C-alpha positions in Angstrom: -98.0 -9.1 -45.7 -96.6 -10.6 -49.0 -93.0 -10.4 -47.4 -94.3 -12.5 -44.5 -95.5 -15.5 -46.4 -91.9 -15.5 -48.3 -90.2 -15.9 -44.8 -92.7 -18.7 -43.6 -92.1 -21.0 -46.5 -92.2 -24.7 -45.5 -88.9 -26.2 -45.4 -88.7 -29.7 -46.9 -85.9 -31.9 -44.9 -83.8 -33.8 -47.5 -84.2 -37.5 -48.0 -82.0 -39.6 -45.8 -79.5 -41.4 -48.0 -77.7 -44.7 -47.5 -73.7 -45.2 -47.4 -72.7 -46.1 -50.9 -70.1 -48.7 -49.5 -72.1 -50.7 -46.9 -75.7 -49.4 -47.0 -75.8 -47.9 -43.4 -77.4 -44.4 -42.9 -75.1 -41.5 -44.0 -73.5 -39.5 -41.2 -73.3 -35.8 -41.9 -69.4 -35.6 -40.8 -68.6 -38.1 -43.4 -71.4 -37.7 -45.8 -72.4 -39.6 -48.2 -70.7 -42.2 -46.2 -71.4 -43.5 -42.7 -67.9 -43.6 -41.4 -64.3 -42.7 -42.1 -63.6 -46.4 -42.8 -66.2 -46.5 -45.8 -65.0 -43.2 -46.9 -61.6 -44.4 -47.2 -62.6 -47.8 -48.7 -64.1 -45.7 -51.6 -61.0 -43.3 -52.1 -59.1 -46.8 -52.4 -61.4 -48.1 -55.1 -60.6 -44.7 -57.2 -56.9 -44.8 -56.6 -57.0 -48.5 -57.7 -59.1 -47.7 -60.7 -61.8 -50.1 -59.8 -64.3 -47.3 -61.0 -64.2 -47.3 -64.7 -66.3 -46.6 -68.0 -66.1 -49.4 -70.2 -65.4 -48.5 -74.0 -64.9 -50.7 -77.1 -61.7 -48.5 -77.7 -58.2 -50.1 -77.0 -56.0 -47.8 -74.8 -53.8 -46.7 -77.6 -57.0 -45.5 -79.7 -57.2 -42.2 -77.8 -56.7 -39.4 -79.9 -53.6 -37.6 -79.0 -51.9 -40.5 -77.4 -48.7 -40.4 -78.8 -46.0 -42.6 -78.0 -43.1 -40.7 -76.2 -45.3 -37.5 -75.5 -45.4 -36.6 -72.1 -47.7 -34.1 -70.2 -46.0 -30.9 -69.8 -43.2 -31.7 -72.2 -41.6 -29.4 -74.7 -42.3 -31.9 -77.6 -38.5 -32.6 -78.2 -39.1 -36.4 -77.6 
């Protein structure tokens, strides 16, 4: 009998969320967005670096940010 009560557990539906771009109800196919357009708008914002974490540091203040140092380079300058 204990197993039967586990199988009949109440399922709680997820809260309906709104599209972060336009505020319309989200659609499962494009979740968390409502359509492909809103998804593409958000992607464009990421690619244009519109989303940022603001800091007081200047771009050159990052530790390890050495002029002439390229990712994957061999260090010969």
